[in-house]
KETORMAR-238533 format. One line per 10 residues: for each residue x, y, z of N, C-alpha, C. Coordinates in pm, 1 decimal, padded with zeros to 6 digits. Example, Ala and Ser with C-alpha at 12.3 -4.5 7.8 and 13.67 -1.06 7.14 Angstrom:
01319.0/-00569.0/00780.0/01230.0/-00450.0/00780.0/01320.0/-00330.0/00780.0 | 01285.0/-00225.0/00708.0/01367.0/-00106.0/00714.0/01290.0/00003.0/00787.0
//
This chain:
02152.5/-01380.2/04504.4/02058.2/-01367.4/04383.9/01923.1/-01347.7/04443.0 | 01844.0/-01257.3/04370.4/01711.6/-01212.3/04420.3/01611.0/-01281.7/04294.4 | 01515.4/-01337.5/04336.3/01411.2/-01409.2/04232.5/01285.2/-01384.4/04275.2 | 01215.0/-01293.8/04180.2/01073.6/-01256.1/04205.5/00993.1/-01266.5/04072.6 | 00924.0/-01367.5/04069.7/00832.1/-01392.2/03942.5/00684.3/-01328.1/03981.0 | 00647.1/-01251.7/03892.0/00506.7/-01215.4/03910.0/00416.5/-01258.1/03810.8 | 00317.7/-01313.1/03832.9/00220.0/-01373.0/03723.4/00085.0/-01350.0/03726.5 | 00003.6/-01331.7/03647.2/-00125.2/-01300.8/03675.6/-00229.8/-01432.0/03642.2 | -00204.6/-01527.5/03746.4/-00301.9/-01629.4/03753.8/-00291.4/-01715.9/03592.4 | -00415.0/-01776.4/03548.4/-00413.8/-01863.3/03447.2/-00323.9/-01796.6/03305.3
-00291.0/-01689.0/03302.9/-00217.7/-01619.0/03194.1/-00092.9/-01681.6/03191.5 | -00044.4/-01722.0/03313.3/00087.8/-01762.4/03315.2/00114.5/-01901.1/03280.5 | 00010.2/-01981.2/03259.5/-00006.9/-02134.8/03223.8/-00071.6/-02143.2/03066.2 | -00047.6/-02036.2/02989.4/-00090.6/-02056.0/02868.0/-00002.6/-02157.8/02793.6 | -00067.1/-02224.0/02715.9/00015.9/-02338.9/02632.1/00080.3/-02278.4/02505.0 | 00219.7/-02301.0/02511.9/00280.5/-02271.1/02373.5/00243.2/-02350.1/02257.8 | 00204.7/-02269.6/02171.3/00164.9/-02317.3/02031.0/00283.4/-02319.7/01950.8 | 00304.1/-02446.7/01916.7/00417.5/-02494.3/01847.7/00370.9/-02482.9/01680.9 | 00256.2/-02478.3/01668.1/00205.8/-02481.6/01511.9/00201.7/-02361.2/01448.5 | 00223.9/-02236.1/01504.6/00216.5/-02098.9/01461.4/00344.7/-02034.0/01495.7
00408.4/-01967.6/01385.8/00526.4/-01891.2/01423.2/00508.4/-01779.2/01525.6 | 00593.5/-01736.3/01601.0/00600.1/-01650.4/01706.0/00734.0/-01553.8/01708.4 | 00687.4/-01430.5/01695.1/00800.2/-01307.7/01668.4/00925.0/-01334.4/01767.3 | 00898.9/-01344.8/01908.8/00993.8/-01405.4/01991.8/01106.9/-01492.3/01957.0 | 01021.1/-01590.9/01924.8/01109.9/-01710.5/01897.9/01185.9/-01701.8/01772.1 | 01126.3/-01642.4/01651.0/01180.5/-01616.0/01522.9/01326.0/-01499.6/01546.6 | 01294.7/-01402.0/01644.0/01385.6/-01305.8/01661.3/01504.3/-01369.9/01738.3 | 01463.7/-01473.3/01815.6/01583.7/-01558.2/01874.7/01673.5/-01653.6/01771.2 | 01589.5/-01686.6/01683.1/01647.4/-01760.3/01575.4/01749.6/-01696.4/01498.6 | 01697.4/-01577.4/01473.8/01789.4/-01463.3/01385.0/01924.5/-01444.4/01470.5
01902.6/-01419.3/01597.6/01995.8/-01385.1/01690.1/02115.2/-01504.9/01722.8 | 02033.0/-01615.9/01644.3/02174.3/-01736.9/01672.6/02118.0/-01831.0/01796.4 | 01999.8/-01791.1/01852.4/01949.5/-01875.2/01972.8/01900.7/-02014.7/01924.1 | 01868.2/-02092.2/02033.1/01813.5/-02204.4/02003.1/01678.5/-02254.9/02064.0 | 01619.5/-02135.0/02102.0/01478.5/-02140.6/02165.5/01345.8/-02105.8/02078.2 | 01371.0/-02200.5/01989.9/01248.4/-02189.0/01859.4/01238.0/-02330.3/01832.6 | 01107.9/-02323.4/01743.6/01058.1/-02454.7/01681.2/01075.8/-02442.7/01544.5 | 01059.6/-02558.5/01461.8/01052.2/-02558.8/01322.3/00988.0/-02479.1/01241.0 | 00849.5/-02439.1/01323.3/00768.8/-02330.6/01235.8/00832.9/-02190.6/01255.5 | 00922.5/-02183.7/01375.5/00969.5/-02050.0/01377.0/01100.9/-02054.7/01272.4
01160.1/-02152.2/01250.1/01258.4/-02156.5/01180.6/01238.7/-02163.6/01031.1 | 01118.0/-02212.7/00996.0/01070.0/-02196.6/00859.0/01025.6/-02050.6/00828.4 | 00966.8/-01993.0/00919.5/00908.9/-01841.2/00895.0/01038.2/-01746.9/00893.1 | 01148.9/-01793.8/00977.3/01253.3/-01701.0/00980.3/01343.3/-01717.5/00841.6 | 01334.7/-01836.8/00797.5/01399.5/-01880.1/00672.3/01323.3/-01827.4/00547.7 | 01196.8/-01808.4/00545.3/01110.7/-01765.3/00447.7/01136.8/-01624.0/00437.0 | 01143.0/-01527.6/00544.0/01180.4/-01399.6/00571.1/01316.1/-01363.9/00511.9 | 01392.6/-01451.7/00566.1/01557.9/-01415.5/00490.7/01560.1/-01427.6/00350.4 | 01492.5/-01523.4/00321.7/01496.0/-01559.8/00186.3/01472.6/-01436.1/00080.9 | 01365.4/-01355.9/00133.2/01309.1/-01242.1/00068.8/01408.2/-01137.4/00127.3
01466.6/-01113.8/00216.2/01537.6/-01019.9/00302.6/01607.1/-01053.4/00385.7 | 01736.0/-01089.8/00339.7/01863.7/-01137.6/00416.5/01904.8/-01042.9/00545.9 | 01886.7/-00916.8/00499.2/01922.9/-00826.7/00587.4/01851.8/-00808.1/00729.1 | 01740.7/-00885.7/00754.8/01666.5/-00911.4/00871.9/01756.6/-00946.4/00984.5 | 01877.4/-01003.8/00962.9/01968.8/-01078.7/01054.7/02027.6/-00958.3/01118.4 | 02085.1/-00883.7/01029.3/02165.7/-00737.0/01053.9/02075.1/-00664.8/01135.2 | 01962.8/-00645.3/01104.6/01845.7/-00555.3/01175.4/01845.2/-00623.7/01321.8 | 01826.1/-00751.5/01330.4/01822.2/-00817.8/01464.5/01905.1/-00777.6/01566.1 | 02036.8/-00813.3/01491.3/02167.1/-00804.7/01590.4/02217.9/-00646.5/01591.2 | 02180.6/-00559.5/01520.0/02209.2/-00436.9/01522.5/02106.7/-00388.7/01660.4
01982.3/-00430.5/01645.0/01886.0/-00390.2/01745.3/01959.9/-00414.2/01896.0 | 02015.0/-00535.3/01917.5/02055.0/-00584.5/02018.0/02189.6/-00495.9/02051.1 | 02258.3/-00469.7/01967.6/02391.5/-00399.7/01983.6/02359.1/-00242.2/02027.5 | 02250.3/-00195.8/01969.8/02210.5/-00054.0/02012.1/02163.6/-00055.5/02154.3 | 02084.4/-00156.4/02188.2/02035.3/-00161.9/02337.4/02171.5/-00181.8/02452.2 | 02263.1/-00260.4/02382.3/02367.8/-00247.5/02469.3/02439.9/-00134.8/02496.6 | 02453.1/-00055.5/02371.8/02497.0/00076.8/02411.0/02426.9/00176.3/02488.3 | 02305.8/00163.7/02454.3/02219.9/00247.1/02539.0/02223.9/00228.8/02708.6 | 02223.9/00084.3/02725.2/02217.7/00049.7/02882.6/02374.7/00089.9/02905.0 | 02466.2/00063.9/02843.0/02582.1/00083.4/02900.2/02603.6/00251.4/02951.7
02558.9/00338.6/02851.1/02575.5/00472.2/02872.2/02474.6/00506.8/02996.7 | 02348.0/00452.6/03013.1/02274.0/00468.8/03122.3/02325.6/00464.3/03233.0 | 02400.1/00341.9/03257.0/02452.0/00299.6/03390.4/02596.0/00373.2/03399.5 | 02691.1/00368.0/03311.1/02808.4/00433.1/03334.0/02809.8/00584.3/03346.9 | 02753.5/00636.1/03268.0/02753.6/00774.0/03239.5/02631.5/00850.2/03301.3 | 02523.3/00788.5/03300.0/02383.0/00865.2/03347.9/02354.5/00836.0/03502.1 | 02424.0/00725.0/03549.0/02410.8/00672.1/03698.2/02257.6/00592.8/03705.6 | 02229.2/00547.7/03632.7/02078.7/00466.9/03634.9/02100.4/00347.0/03708.6 | 01992.2/00291.7/03801.3/02043.4/00165.0/03860.3/01899.0/00098.3/03863.4 | 01814.4/00126.4/03794.2/01673.9/00073.4/03797.3/01641.9/00066.4/03630.7
01600.0/-00045.7/03597.9/01551.2/-00065.5/03460.2/01385.7/-00119.0/03438.1 | 01305.0/-00093.6/03356.2/01167.1/-00148.2/03353.7/01192.2/-00189.3/03173.1 | 01217.8/-00334.1/03169.1/01236.4/-00355.0/03023.5/01113.3/-00437.6/02973.0 | 01028.8/-00352.8/02886.4/00886.0/-00414.5/02838.2/00887.2/-00485.0/02714.3 | 00871.4/-00625.5/02696.3/00878.5/-00679.6/02569.4/00994.9/-00740.6/02565.7 | 01055.0/-00807.9/02685.6/01169.2/-00872.1/02679.3/01213.8/-00942.2/02581.1 | 01138.2/-01051.0/02539.7/01173.1/-01147.9/02441.4/01233.8/-01271.5/02495.3 | 01289.8/-01360.7/02444.8/01355.3/-01467.0/02487.3/01508.1/-01442.9/02520.2 | 01548.2/-01485.0/02654.7/01674.4/-01451.0/02693.3/01777.8/-01517.8/02601.0 | 01891.5/-01408.9/02575.0/01993.9/-01428.3/02476.9/02111.3/-01364.6/02528.9
02213.5/-01352.4/02464.7/02339.0/-01289.6/02517.8/02324.9/-01163.9/02553.3 | 02403.5/-01107.6/02656.5/02390.7/-00936.2/02673.0/02236.2/-00908.9/02713.7 | 02185.5/-00998.0/02803.1/02067.3/-00919.4/02825.6/02057.2/-00826.7/02926.3 | 01952.8/-00710.8/02975.3/01989.3/-00610.6/03027.2/02051.6/-00631.5/03141.1 | 02014.4/-00704.1/03239.4/02076.2/-00744.6/03369.3/02216.4/-00759.5/03356.7 | 02266.5/-00838.1/03263.0/02369.2/-00863.7/03222.8/02494.9/-00752.1/03195.9 | 02423.8/-00677.0/03109.0/02517.5/-00562.0/03069.6/02486.5/-00451.1/03208.1 | 02403.7/-00422.7/03257.7/02380.1/-00322.8/03362.4/02464.2/-00378.0/03481.7 | 02455.6/-00496.9/03525.6/02512.0/-00526.9/03664.6/02643.2/-00570.9/03636.5 | 02699.5/-00574.6/03511.0/02858.0/-00595.2/03489.8/02915.8/-00453.3/03554.2
02855.5/-00350.1/03514.0/02915.2/-00222.6/03554.3/02857.7/-00164.3/03715.2 | 02746.5/-00202.8/03733.0/02695.8/-00176.9/03868.1/02603.4/-00287.6/03932.6 | 02667.3/-00364.2/04017.4/02596.7/-00486.7/04042.9/02486.3/-00470.3/04120.2 | 02456.1/-00348.6/04153.5/02346.8/-00312.4/04268.3/02231.9/-00279.5/04184.3 | 02224.6/-00262.9/04046.1/02136.1/-00237.6/03963.3/01991.2/-00334.9/03961.6 | 01862.2/-00284.6/03977.0/01749.7/-00365.3/03953.0/01682.7/-00342.5/03832.0 | 01649.5/-00471.1/03787.1/01580.2/-00487.8/03661.1/01449.2/-00556.3/03673.7 | 01327.8/-00504.1/03618.0/01200.8/-00574.2/03588.1/01187.6/-00616.1/03453.3 | 01197.5/-00723.0/03414.3/01143.0/-00769.2/03281.6/01002.8/-00784.9/03286.1 | 00939.0/-00764.3/03139.7/00795.5/-00787.1/03129.8/00783.0/-00831.7/03001.7
00692.5/-00938.4/02990.1/00659.0/-01006.9/02859.9/00521.3/-01091.8/02883.7 | 00459.5/-01124.5/02775.6/00341.8/-01214.7/02808.8/00349.9/-01337.9/02724.2 | 00481.6/-01367.8/02669.0/00481.9/-01485.5/02578.7/00508.6/-01594.1/02685.0 | 00444.9/-01717.7/02689.7/00439.7/-01829.3/02768.7/00592.4/-01898.3/02756.5 | 00646.3/-01895.4/02661.3/00800.1/-01939.0/02636.9/00886.0/-01844.1/02691.7 | 00865.0/-01722.3/02702.0/00954.2/-01637.7/02770.0/00932.5/-01672.5/02925.3 | 00832.8/-01673.7/02982.4/00794.1/-01697.1/03106.4/00878.5/-01859.0/03146.9 | 00857.6/-01955.2/03051.4/00929.2/-02078.9/03083.1/01068.5/-02050.5/03120.0 | 01128.9/-01934.5/03052.6/01287.1/-01921.2/03051.3/01307.7/-01804.7/03153.0 | 01217.5/-01774.6/03218.7/01230.0/-01635.3/03318.6/01349.2/-01668.2/03403.9
01368.4/-01793.6/03446.7/01486.2/-01828.8/03548.7/01606.6/-01762.3/03494.1 | 01634.9/-01759.1/03367.9/01776.4/-01730.8/03298.3/01764.3/-01572.1/03317.5 | 01655.5/-01505.0/03304.2/01645.9/-01336.9/03337.4/01646.7/-01302.1/03452.9 | 01647.9/-01393.2/03576.5/01632.1/-01390.4/03694.8/01764.3/-01372.5/03778.2 | 01842.2/-01436.7/03710.1/01985.1/-01456.8/03747.9/02065.2/-01324.9/03795.7 | 02049.1/-01270.8/03899.4/02104.1/-01120.7/03942.9/02233.8/-01141.8/04020.7 | 02296.4/-01021.9/04002.3/02401.5/-01007.2/04080.4/02341.3/-01016.2/04248.6 | 02427.5/-01044.2/04351.2/02363.0/-01047.0/04500.1/02339.0/-00912.4/04533.7 | 02406.1/-00803.2/04461.9/02399.8/-00671.3/04530.4/02258.6/-00620.9/04480.7 | 02217.2/-00659.8/04351.9/02087.4/-00602.3/04307.1/01978.6/-00697.9/04307.2
01880.4/-00689.4/04194.5/01768.8/-00791.0/04227.7/01707.6/-00780.5/04047.8 | 01661.8/-00878.4/04007.1/01576.2/-00901.9/03898.2/01446.2/-00942.9/03914.2 | 01336.2/-00926.7/03849.4/01196.4/-00973.9/03838.5/01144.7/-00973.1/03702.4 | 01054.6/-01067.9/03713.8/00974.8/-01100.3/03583.4/00823.2/-01073.5/03590.4 | 00761.9/-00988.6/03525.0/00630.7/-00960.2/03504.7/00542.3/-01011.2/03384.4 | 00465.1/-01110.1/03430.1/00386.5/-01164.8/03280.9/00273.4/-01093.7/03255.0 | 00288.6/-00982.4/03170.7/00206.8/-00896.5/03147.5/00195.6/-00852.8/02994.8 | 00091.3/-00792.4/02944.9/00097.8/-00735.6/02809.2/00123.7/-00593.3/02803.1 | 00193.5/-00584.0/02695.7/00238.0/-00408.1/02686.9/00104.4/-00304.9/02672.5 | -00005.0/-00386.4/02646.8/-00151.1/-00313.1/02613.2/-00193.9/-00261.9/02796.4
-00111.2/-00301.9/02869.6/-00181.1/-00300.4/03013.4/-00067.2/-00236.7/03100.2 | -00035.2/-00089.0/03057.3/00093.3/-00026.1/03118.6/00027.9/-00006.2/03278.8 | -00084.9/-00003.3/03357.9/-00127.9/00013.6/03479.3/-00089.9/-00105.2/03552.5 | -00128.7/-00240.1/03481.3/-00087.1/-00361.0/03563.2/00085.3/-00378.6/03562.9 | 00149.0/-00332.2/03443.8/00275.6/-00323.4/03445.7/00354.4/-00262.8/03558.3 | 00282.6/-00143.3/03588.5/00354.0/-00044.4/03681.7/00339.7/-00081.3/03831.7 | 00206.0/-00150.1/03834.2/00178.6/-00195.7/03959.1/00275.3/-00318.9/04013.8 | 00301.2/-00417.2/03915.7/00375.9/-00514.1/03942.3/00501.9/-00507.9/03956.8 | 00574.8/-00400.7/03868.3/00697.1/-00353.7/03871.0/00750.6/-00271.6/03991.6 | 00645.0/-00204.8/04051.5/00666.1/-00132.2/04188.7/00690.3/-00217.9/04298.4
00668.0/-00353.3/04286.5/00718.7/-00445.2/04386.5/00875.0/-00467.4/04394.6 | 00935.4/-00433.9/04295.4/01079.0/-00447.4/04281.9/01142.0/-00313.8/04271.0 | 01097.1/-00207.2/04192.3/01163.3/-00097.1/04158.9/01086.7/00026.4/04232.5 | 01165.8/00115.0/04269.6/01123.1/00248.3/04352.4/01119.6/00357.9/04252.1 | 00972.8/00378.5/04241.3/00952.4/00485.5/04112.2/00944.0/00611.2/04171.6 | 01016.3/00656.0/04279.2/01041.4/00770.5/04316.2/01201.7/00812.3/04299.2 | 01252.6/00698.0/04222.1/01396.2/00730.3/04164.7/01393.4/00718.3/04034.5 | 01506.3/00774.7/03953.5/01504.5/00775.6/03827.7/01518.1/00639.2/03759.1 | 01444.7/00577.1/03659.1/01428.9/00461.0/03611.1/01440.0/00469.8/03467.1 | 01506.5/00369.8/03394.0/01488.4/00367.9/03228.8/01410.7/00281.7/03190.4
01309.1/00296.1/03109.2/01192.8/00242.3/03031.9/01255.7/00187.3/02896.6 | 01261.2/00055.8/02885.9/01314.4/00013.0/02754.4/01198.9/-00046.8/02673.7 | 01171.6/00011.2/02563.7/01095.9/-00054.1/02471.5/01149.7/-00090.7/02351.6 | 01208.3/-00218.0/02326.4/01275.2/-00252.3/02221.2/01194.3/-00342.5/02138.1 | 01162.9/-00297.4/02013.6/01082.3/-00369.3/01901.6/00980.7/-00446.0/01984.2 | 00905.0/-00348.3/02035.6/00762.0/-00382.9/02120.3/00653.5/-00309.8/02066.3 | 00677.3/-00183.0/02038.3/00563.3/-00094.0/01992.9/00516.5/-00111.1/01850.8 | 00599.3/-00195.6/01762.3/00525.9/-00216.8/01655.4/00433.8/-00328.7/01671.8 | 00425.8/-00397.6/01779.8/00297.1/-00476.9/01808.2/00199.3/-00431.7/01838.0 | 00190.9/-00289.7/01867.8/00070.5/-00211.8/01889.3/00012.2/-00153.9/01786.4
-00087.2/-00216.7/01709.3/-00137.8/-00154.9/01575.5/-00178.6/-00015.0/01570.7 | -00237.4/00027.8/01664.0/-00270.6/00172.3/01672.3/-00186.6/00265.7/01728.5 | -00139.9/00340.7/01615.5/-00034.9/00444.9/01656.1/-00051.5/00532.2/01766.7 | -00174.5/00578.3/01779.8/-00221.7/00662.3/01886.2/-00220.3/00588.2/02028.0 | -00279.3/00449.3/02026.6/-00250.1/00363.0/02141.3/-00097.2/00374.3/02195.1 | -00032.5/00333.5/02078.4/00112.1/00329.6/02133.2/00166.0/00449.2/02188.4 | 00149.1/00555.7/02161.4/00182.2/00683.4/02203.5/00127.0/00697.7/02354.0 | 00005.2/00634.9/02363.3/-00068.3/00671.8/02502.5/00016.0/00581.8/02587.2 | 00059.2/00428.3/02555.9/00115.9/00350.8/02624.4/00251.2/00407.8/02676.2 | 00331.5/00481.4/02600.4/00444.8/00532.7/02625.0/00419.7/00655.6/02732.0
00336.0/00722.6/02704.1/00311.7/00834.0/02788.3/00262.3/00783.7/02924.3 | 00180.8/00688.8/02941.2/00134.8/00616.1/03057.0/00267.1/00584.9/03158.1 | 00342.0/00501.6/03056.6/00447.9/00443.5/03158.5/00543.4/00559.8/03191.2 | 00585.1/00642.9/03106.1/00669.2/00752.0/03126.5/00618.1/00844.7/03253.9 | 00484.8/00869.8/03238.9/00409.8/00970.3/03336.0/00435.1/00912.4/03496.9 | 00453.9/00767.9/03485.6/00461.7/00720.4/03625.2/00638.2/00733.8/03684.3 | 00713.0/00781.9/03590.8/00854.5/00784.7/03643.2/00907.0/00948.1/03673.1 | 01003.2/00932.1/03756.3/01021.0/01081.0/03802.3/01122.7/01153.0/03701.8 | 01142.0/01283.9/03729.4/01259.8/01333.1/03663.2/01379.2/01274.9/03661.2 | 01462.4/01289.6/03558.1/01578.6/01215.9/03567.6/01571.9/01065.3/03483.3
01458.4/01031.1/03464.2/01425.0/00884.1/03402.9/01483.7/00900.0/03265.8 | 01481.9/00784.5/03208.8/01515.0/00763.5/03069.4/01404.3/00688.8/02990.0 | 01387.7/00739.0/02864.2/01317.4/00622.5/02770.1/01414.7/00585.2/02655.1 | 01426.5/00458.0/02616.4/01495.3/00399.3/02513.3/01394.8/00314.9/02446.4 | 01387.4/00368.9/02292.2/01291.3/00298.2/02208.6/01376.2/00263.3/02065.7 | 01322.7/00175.0/02007.8/01375.5/00117.7/01867.4/01279.1/00039.9/01823.5 | 01260.7/00063.0/01687.4/01165.1/-00026.1/01609.1/01204.0/-00035.5/01474.4 | 01133.3/-00122.3/01397.2/01167.8/-00130.7/01240.0/01077.5/00001.2/01179.9 | 01156.0/00041.8/01093.7/01116.5/00167.9/01022.8/01087.7/00169.5/00872.5 | 00989.0/00250.8/00848.5/00946.7/00261.9/00704.3/01037.0/00351.7/00639.0
01052.5/00354.7/00492.9/01135.1/00428.4/00417.2/01288.5/00408.2/00384.5 | 01319.7/00311.3/00432.7/01446.8/00290.3/00417.7/01501.2/00173.5/00316.1 | 01404.3/00055.0/00336.6/01438.5/-00043.5/00223.5/01297.2/-00116.3/00199.8 | 01250.0/-00067.1/00068.6/01129.9/-00143.3/00021.9/01151.9/-00306.1/00021.7 | 01246.8/-00372.1/00012.5/01228.5/-00530.1/00038.0/01237.3/-00551.5/00172.9 | 01258.6/-00480.5/00280.9/01235.7/-00500.5/00394.7/01091.4/-00496.5/00416.0 | 01021.0/-00386.8/00370.5/00880.0/-00360.8/00382.1/00800.7/-00461.5/00318.4 | 00830.9/-00527.9/00197.8/00766.3/-00653.3/00136.3/00783.4/-00766.8/00204.7 | 00878.6/-00789.5/00287.0/00921.5/-00903.3/00371.8/00812.1/-00920.1/00481.0 | 00838.6/-00780.5/00560.4/00725.4/-00766.8/00679.6/00588.6/-00780.1/00649.9
00541.6/-00723.8/00504.3/00392.5/-00742.4/00470.3/00367.1/-00881.6/00480.9 | 00450.5/-00981.9/00404.7/00423.2/-01112.8/00391.7/00449.6/-01176.4/00520.3 | 00536.1/-01145.0/00612.5/00518.8/-01211.5/00746.6/00400.6/-01175.4/00837.7 | 00354.9/-01051.3/00810.1/00230.3/-01019.3/00868.2/00109.5/-01103.6/00836.7 | 00114.9/-01143.8/00705.7/00001.6/-01240.6/00645.4/00043.2/-01371.7/00672.7 | 00124.8/-01416.5/00763.7/00153.7/-01571.0/00749.5/00070.9/-01635.8/00866.7 | 00007.4/-01545.4/00963.2/-00045.3/-01609.2/01076.2/00019.5/-01553.0/01207.3 | 00123.3/-01513.5/01194.0/00204.1/-01463.8/01307.2/00138.3/-01343.7/01352.0 | 00191.6/-01312.2/01491.1/00129.5/-01165.7/01529.6/00194.5/-01066.5/01456.2 | 00115.4/-00954.2/01388.8/00164.7/-00856.5/01304.7/00265.3/-00775.2/01382.5
00352.8/-00717.0/01306.7/00445.5/-00623.9/01356.8/00435.5/-00497.0/01250.3 | 00423.4/-00392.7/01294.9/00389.8/-00273.9/01223.8/00528.3/-00176.6/01207.6 | 00571.6/-00160.1/01109.7/00681.6/-00067.7/01064.1/00620.3/00065.0/01082.5 | 00711.3/00156.2/01134.9/00654.0/00308.0/01153.5/00782.9/00415.8/01096.3 | 00736.0/00511.0/01045.7/00819.7/00614.5/00993.7/00937.8/00672.4/01119.6 | 01040.7/00700.8/01052.4/01142.2/00755.3/01165.1/01054.5/00879.0/01246.7 | 00969.9/00964.5/01177.6/00925.4/01058.1/01216.1/00821.5/01005.3/01318.1 | 00732.2/00912.5/01324.7/00668.0/00821.1/01419.9/00727.4/00787.7/01525.8 | 00861.6/00740.9/01506.8/00923.6/00673.1/01627.1/00971.4/00808.2/01702.0 | 01029.2/00918.0/01630.1/01062.3/01026.8/01701.1/00947.4/01061.3/01790.8
00834.7/01065.0/01765.6/00720.3/01114.1/01837.0/00727.5/01040.7/01973.3 | 00765.4/00948.3/01964.0/00731.1/00868.4/02106.2/00816.3/00949.8/02233.3 | 00900.4/00997.1/02165.3/00998.6/01108.0/02270.6/00956.5/01235.5/02287.8 | 00837.7/01274.2/02247.8/00780.3/01397.0/02272.5/00783.8/01434.2/02404.6 | 00828.4/01567.9/02461.6/00812.4/01604.0/02586.1/00940.4/01576.6/02661.1 | 01029.9/01484.2/02595.8/01170.3/01456.0/02674.9/01271.6/01516.2/02600.6 | 01385.4/01519.5/02641.9/01535.2/01545.6/02603.7/01602.8/01456.7/02532.3 | 01606.0/01465.7/02395.8/01664.0/01343.0/02312.1/01829.0/01362.9/02329.7 | 01895.1/01284.2/02354.5/02044.4/01255.4/02373.9/02090.8/01240.1/02222.8 | 02205.7/01325.5/02190.7/02250.9/01314.7/02058.1/02285.1/01166.8/02026.4
02288.3/01134.5/01899.5/02262.6/01207.2/01785.4/02093.2/01222.9/01757.8 | 02039.9/01180.2/01853.5/01857.4/01204.3/01811.6/01804.4/01059.3/01796.0 | 01698.8/01035.9/01726.9/01650.2/00918.0/01650.3/01728.7/00903.2/01535.5 | 01786.9/00784.9/01513.2/01890.1/00776.3/01384.1/01852.0/00579.5/01358.6 | 01888.4/00567.5/01241.3/01919.5/00415.7/01212.9/02003.2/00371.5/01322.9 | 01962.7/00266.6/01405.2/02051.6/00214.7/01528.5/02188.1/00186.3/01496.1 | 02234.3/00152.8/01409.6/02398.0/00147.9/01391.3/02468.0/00286.9/01397.7 | 02371.8/00400.3/01357.1/02441.1/00529.2/01384.5/02439.0/00584.7/01505.9 | 02379.3/00513.8/01622.3/02368.1/00579.8/01715.3/02497.0/00546.8/01801.6 | 02573.8/00632.0/01831.1/02681.8/00634.4/01900.7/02781.1/00478.8/01882.9
02816.4/00466.7/01781.6/02879.1/00346.5/01735.2/03020.6/00338.1/01799.1 | 03069.0/00186.3/01829.8/03163.1/00195.7/01923.4/03291.8/00230.3/01860.6 | 03386.6/00292.4/01931.9/03532.1/00322.0/01853.8/03590.8/00194.9/01787.9 | 03641.9/00214.9/01673.1/03687.9/00105.7/01580.0/03616.0/-00000.9/01512.3 | 03455.1/00018.8/01538.8/03362.7/-00070.3/01475.0/03370.0/-00035.9/01322.1 | 03306.6/-00113.7/01263.1/03302.7/-00099.0/01100.4/03202.3/00027.6/01074.3 | 03225.0/00078.9/00957.0/03147.7/00201.5/00928.8/02969.5/00157.5/00933.4 | 02949.4/00244.9/01019.6/02786.8/00198.7/01035.9/02696.8/00229.6/00915.7 | 02613.9/00144.4/00892.5/02523.0/00157.6/00768.4/02377.3/00179.7/00810.7 | 02302.7/00260.3/00722.8/02159.9/00278.6/00756.5/02077.1/00144.7/00733.8
01999.4/00126.5/00826.0/01915.9/00018.2/00789.1/01778.7/00046.9/00864.4 | 01671.7/-00061.8/00824.1/01543.1/-00002.3/00879.6/01500.9/-00050.8/01012.1 | 01568.1/00025.2/01100.8/01560.9/00002.4/01227.8/01597.9/00147.7/01318.0 | 01514.7/00222.1/01353.4/01564.6/00343.1/01423.5/01531.8/00365.8/01563.5 | 01593.4/00424.3/01630.0/01576.6/00431.5/01764.6/01675.9/00567.9/01843.4 | 01631.2/00598.7/01953.2/01681.5/00677.1/02026.4/01690.4/00651.4/02178.1 | 01746.9/00763.5/02225.1/01736.8/00760.6/02389.7/01711.7/00908.3/02445.5 | 01629.3/00906.5/02541.0/01564.8/01037.0/02598.9/01567.1/01058.8/02753.4 | 01576.5/01188.7/02790.0/01597.8/01203.2/02932.5/01454.4/01275.4/02973.0 | 01386.0/01234.3/03099.4/01287.2/01286.4/03125.3/01324.6/01427.2/03186.4
01291.7/01554.3/03171.1/01317.5/01658.1/03239.8/01258.0/01697.2/03380.9
//
């Protein structure tokens, strides 16, 4: 097992605020996890009371990511992952899916939630042939992310960048695009970008529930149109079927008929 935790001094010791709901803990609650507080459960229950489908979105997002990682390791030969906006550890984390197929895979997780940091050991349990690391950093600081991740990853080799339900926390659309461009710009040809985020224009009840959540005092999450999500892949080669509602992205054989939900994503290769 390789353990390497990178922390930026005082930021690593932020107090966990249990009086305000937090998106990572609420997401964990919807996924069936236990790493949350009553305030998170209350916010999660208030959300599901308006829009019960959020649980399906959360679990479909996780399933989409698993299919992405499986393709990247088994079909594309990727052995390095930079997972930004990790969230709380749950079942089928990136290193678990990747190292099950290729134990030598190296993974760097990035988040700036003090509760995620407290659970980082669960994220750092690597197969002995590979490595995992945790970087305590904000998605708004791509240069710091890249500098810290380079201690574990070799950026001369193809690397998969994962941005799963994190770009919605970047309020300014142009800034979100700039962050993607900066991170992908540091990766070589043959690298991949995986993005999925909540989407507009599919379900007005979902949009109503998200607006109410954003006004609750929690960190806002901004839904974007499928066209805006697609633009994060500009300059890259999108894999079929492109950017689609996540259940429609290469569903597993024998799975139930996929339904369109308010979560779009895709996977693309850097030429």
